[in-house]
C-alpha positions as CSV (number, residue, x, y, z in Angstrom):
1,M,0.0,0.0,0.0
2,T,1.2,3.5,-0.9
3,D,2.2,5.5,2.2
4,V,3.5,9.1,2.2
5,K,5.2,8.9,5.6
6,N,8.7,8.3,4.0
7,L,8.4,11.2,1.6
8,T,10.5,14.4,2.3
9,H,8.8,17.7,2.8
10,E,9.4,18.8,-0.7
11,E,8.2,15.5,-2.1
12,K,4.9,15.9,-0.2
13,V,4.5,19.4,-1.5
14,F,5.0,18.1,-5.0
15,L,2.6,15.2,-4.5
16,A,-0.1,17.6,-3.2
17,G,0.2,19.8,-6.2
18,S,0.3,16.9,-8.6
19,I,-2.9,15.5,-7.1
20,R,-4.6,18.9,-7.5
21,D,-3.4,19.2,-11.1
22,L,-4.6,15.7,-11.9
23,I,-8.1,16.3,-10.4
24,L,-8.4,19.6,-12.4
25,E,-7.3,18.1,-15.7
26,D,-10.9,17.8,-16.9
27,E,-11.7,21.2,-15.6
28,T,-14.5,19.9,-13.3
29,I,-14.5,18.8,-9.7
30,A,-17.3,16.5,-8.7
31,E,-18.3,16.0,-5.1
32,S,-17.4,12.3,-5.4
33,E,-13.8,13.4,-6.4
34,L,-13.5,15.3,-3.2
35,D,-14.8,12.3,-1.2
36,D,-12.3,10.1,-3.0
37,L,-9.5,12.5,-2.2
38,D,-10.4,12.5,1.5
39,S,-10.5,8.8,1.5
40,L,-7.3,8.4,-0.3
41,S,-5.5,11.0,1.9
42,R,-6.5,9.1,5.0
43,R,-5.5,5.7,3.6
44,I,-2.0,6.8,2.5
45,G,-1.4,8.9,5.6
46,F,-1.6,12.3,3.9
47,D,-3.8,14.0,6.4
48,D,-2.0,17.4,6.0
49,Y,-2.6,17.5,2.3
50,E,-4.1,21.0,2.4
51,K,-1.1,22.4,4.1
52,Y,1.2,21.0,1.5
53,L,-1.1,22.1,-1.3
54,D,-0.9,25.7,0.0
55,E,2.9,25.5,-0.2
56,F,2.8,24.1,-3.7
57,V,0.6,26.9,-4.9
58,E,3.1,29.4,-3.5
59,K,6.3,27.7,-4.7
60,I,5.2,26.2,-8.0
61,P,3.2,28.8,-10.0
62,D,3.6,27.5,-13.6
63,E,4.4,24.5,-15.8
64,Q,8.1,25.3,-15.9
65,A,8.3,25.4,-12.1
66,F,6.4,22.1,-12.0
67,T,8.9,20.4,-14.4
68,T,11.8,21.8,-12.4
69,A,10.3,20.5,-9.2
70,A,9.7,17.1,-10.7
71,R,13.3,16.8,-11.9
72,K,14.4,17.4,-8.3
73,I,12.6,14.3,-7.1
74,V,15.3,11.7,-7.8
75,R,14.5,9.0,-5.2
76,P,12.8,6.1,-7.0
77,E,10.8,5.3,-3.9
78,A,9.4,8.8,-3.9
79,Q,8.7,8.7,-7.6
80,Q,6.9,5.4,-7.1
81,V,4.7,6.7,-4.3
82,I,3.7,9.8,-6.3
83,L,3.0,7.8,-9.5
84,E,1.0,5.1,-7.6
85,T,-1.1,7.8,-5.9
86,L,-1.8,9.6,-9.2
87,Y,-2.5,6.4,-11.0
88,E,-5.2,5.5,-8.4
89,I,-6.8,8.9,-8.8
90,Q,-6.6,8.6,-12.6
91,L,-8.4,5.3,-12.5
92,H,-11.2,6.8,-10.4
93,K,-11.6,9.7,-12.9
94,S,-11.4,7.3,-15.9
95,L,-8.6,9.4,-17.5
96,P,-6.5,7.6,-20.1
97,E,-3.3,6.2,-18.7
98,S,-1.2,7.2,-21.6
99,E,-2.3,10.8,-21.9
100,S,1.1,12.4,-22.4
101,S,-0.1,16.0,-21.9
102,G,-1.6,15.1,-18.4
103,V,0.3,15.1,-15.1
104,F,0.7,11.4,-15.0
105,G,2.1,11.3,-18.6
106,K,4.5,14.1,-17.9
107,L,5.9,12.5,-14.8
108,T,6.2,9.0,-16.4
109,A,8.2,10.7,-19.2
110,L,10.5,12.4,-16.7
111,W,10.8,9.3,-14.5
112,P,10.9,6.4,-17.0
113,A,12.8,4.1,-14.7
114,T,10.0,4.2,-12.2
115,V,7.3,3.0,-14.6
């Protein structure tokens, strides 16, 4: 089971923002998505998601900063936790796994050894 307790502070910030970006990919947020996010956050031990999301919004304002932050995440274990979490959300949203323009696709392109 995916667990965020071994992620560094910066990795948690990046995960929080990646989750938000993935949820917003289809430009709508259903109530069920928020419920799923709450459930997922509890299950993976990410109870302070909102705190990390606020920091992400401050530190990573655009696509270039997102890519720069992703490249700084070099631990395969962290990459795996992030990708597993995003993949689970993607499955709930019925987003295509191979969508290269989406958050999941961008990260799998940057972290090919993890996939």
